[in-house]
C-alpha positions as a printed NumPy array, in Angstrom:
array([[-12.23 ,  -7.338,  -8.354],
       [-12.738,  -5.222,  -5.225],
       [-10.06 ,  -4.13 ,  -2.794],
       [-10.664,  -3.599,   0.897],
       [ -7.991,  -1.678,   2.777],
       [ -7.698,  -1.215,   6.512],
       [ -5.228,  -0.316,   9.225],
       [ -4.813,   3.442,   8.943],
       [ -4.972,   5.748,  11.905],
       [ -3.223,   8.366,  13.982],
       [  0.256,   7.655,  15.319],
       [  3.078,   9.692,  16.769],
       [  6.316,  10.181,  14.886],
       [  8.546,   7.159,  15.345],
       [  5.598,   4.832,  15.739],
       [  4.366,   1.978,  13.575],
       [  1.255,   0.979,  11.684],
       [  0.345,  -2.017,   9.554],
       [ -1.938,  -1.657,   6.573],
       [ -3.855,  -4.576,   5.103],
       [ -5.529,  -4.976,   1.739],
       [ -7.522,  -7.96 ,   0.587],
       [ -8.881,  -8.571,  -2.892],
       [-12.24 , -10.167,  -3.553],
       [-14.123, -11.034,  -6.685],
       [-12.338, -12.105,  -9.834],
       [ -8.719, -11.842,  -8.748],
       [ -7.187, -15.145,  -9.796],
       [ -4.541, -13.409, -11.898],
       [ -2.408, -10.781, -10.19 ],
       [  0.569,  -9.154, -11.886],
       [  1.144,  -6.457,  -9.293],
       [ -0.35 ,  -5.466,  -5.973],
       [  0.729,  -2.778,  -3.59 ],
       [  0.322,   0.62 ,  -2.028],
       [  0.294,   4.163,  -3.299],
       [ -0.171,   7.284,  -1.231],
       [ -1.416,  10.802,  -1.703],
       [ -0.457,  13.544,   0.692],
       [ -2.533,  16.738,   0.934],
       [ -1.909,  18.929,  -2.089],
       [  0.329,  16.372,  -3.772],
       [  0.   ,  13.797,  -6.521],
       [ -0.471,  10.132,  -5.81 ],
       [  2.839,   8.299,  -5.632],
       [  4.091,   4.773,  -5.257],
       [  4.897,   3.662,  -1.716],
       [  5.594,  -0.05 ,  -2.187],
       [  4.486,  -2.756,  -4.597],
       [  4.897,  -6.437,  -5.393],
       [  5.421,  -7.082,  -9.089],
       [  5.146, -10.338, -10.991],
       [  5.226, -12.488,  -7.878],
       [  8.817, -11.947,  -6.844],
       [  9.941,  -8.347,  -7.214],
       [  9.322,  -5.432,  -4.904],
       [  9.689,  -1.718,  -5.441],
       [  9.794,   0.968,  -2.788],
       [  9.795,   4.728,  -2.917],
       [ 13.203,   6.018,  -1.881],
       [ 11.571,   7.905,   0.969],
       [ 10.305,   4.711,   2.635],
       [ 13.17 ,   2.307,   2.   ],
       [ 14.414,   0.766,   5.224],
       [ 11.268,   1.791,   7.102],
       [  8.394,   0.165,   5.208],
       [  8.075,  -3.509,   4.322],
       [  5.521,  -4.949,   1.925],
       [  4.444,  -8.551,   2.255],
       [  1.782, -10.591,   0.562],
       [ -0.457, -13.611,   0.759],
       [ -0.735, -14.787,  -2.81 ],
       [ -3.452, -17.306,  -1.944],
       [ -6.034, -14.69 ,  -0.948],
       [ -4.638, -12.421,  -2.556],
       [ -3.695,  -9.775,  -0.032],
       [ -0.89 ,  -7.366,   0.672],
       [  0.314,  -5.815,   3.883],
       [  2.446,  -2.769,   4.534],
       [  4.388,  -2.653,   7.762],
       [  5.334,   0.962,   8.389],
       [  7.956,   1.643,  11.041],
       [  9.729,   4.804,  12.151],
       [  6.886,   6.863,  10.771],
       [  7.48 ,  10.526,  10.013],
       [  5.023,  13.414,   9.701],
       [  5.771,  13.47 ,   5.968],
       [  4.299,   9.966,   5.719],
       [  0.901,  11.489,   6.427],
       [ -1.299,  10.634,   3.451],
       [ -4.217,   8.627,   2.22 ],
       [ -2.847,   5.208,   1.364],
       [ -4.462,   3.39 ,  -1.528],
       [ -4.232,  -0.28 ,  -2.273],
       [ -3.876,  -1.114,  -5.97 ],
       [ -3.98 ,  -4.284,  -8.021],
       [ -3.07 ,  -4.939, -11.62 ],
       [ -4.129,  -8.261, -13.084],
       [ -1.848,  -8.094, -16.127],
       [  1.088,  -5.864, -16.971],
       [ -0.967,  -4.022, -19.584],
       [ -3.946,  -3.337, -17.282],
       [ -4.676,  -0.187, -15.38 ],
       [ -4.634,  -0.345, -11.62 ],
       [ -7.788,  -1.248,  -9.734],
       [ -7.951,   0.993,  -6.654],
       [ -9.207,   0.432,  -3.15 ],
       [-11.027,   3.108,  -1.166],
       [ -7.99 ,   4.488,   0.657],
       [ -7.096,   4.566,   4.309],
       [ -5.827,   7.665,   6.088],
       [ -2.518,   7.598,   7.919],
       [ -1.756,  10.618,  10.086],
       [  1.618,  10.975,  11.767],
       [  1.851,  13.663,  14.417],
       [  5.116,  15.348,  15.335]])
């Protein structure tokens, strides 16, 4: 399976961006699909993820501002990011896990830069 992410860019604080990630190849089984992010000098962390078709998880820092949605038929996930803050600046990585016991498959990352 390959993941193609898009939608990053430069935005002012308070603005919005929408990230998209589509899976191709052998992706008929999807246990989890979502977004992680890595800010400069920091470890990669969860931003938002769909799990097992019906559950979502968000980092506390993005709750109420970010919304993850999905198209299970493709499969694809989207991350609507509103009220962006400079601390949201990071490379955002799409990830997919086919089964609960698998490791994540990672996309190439898309840079989000929020200016103050």
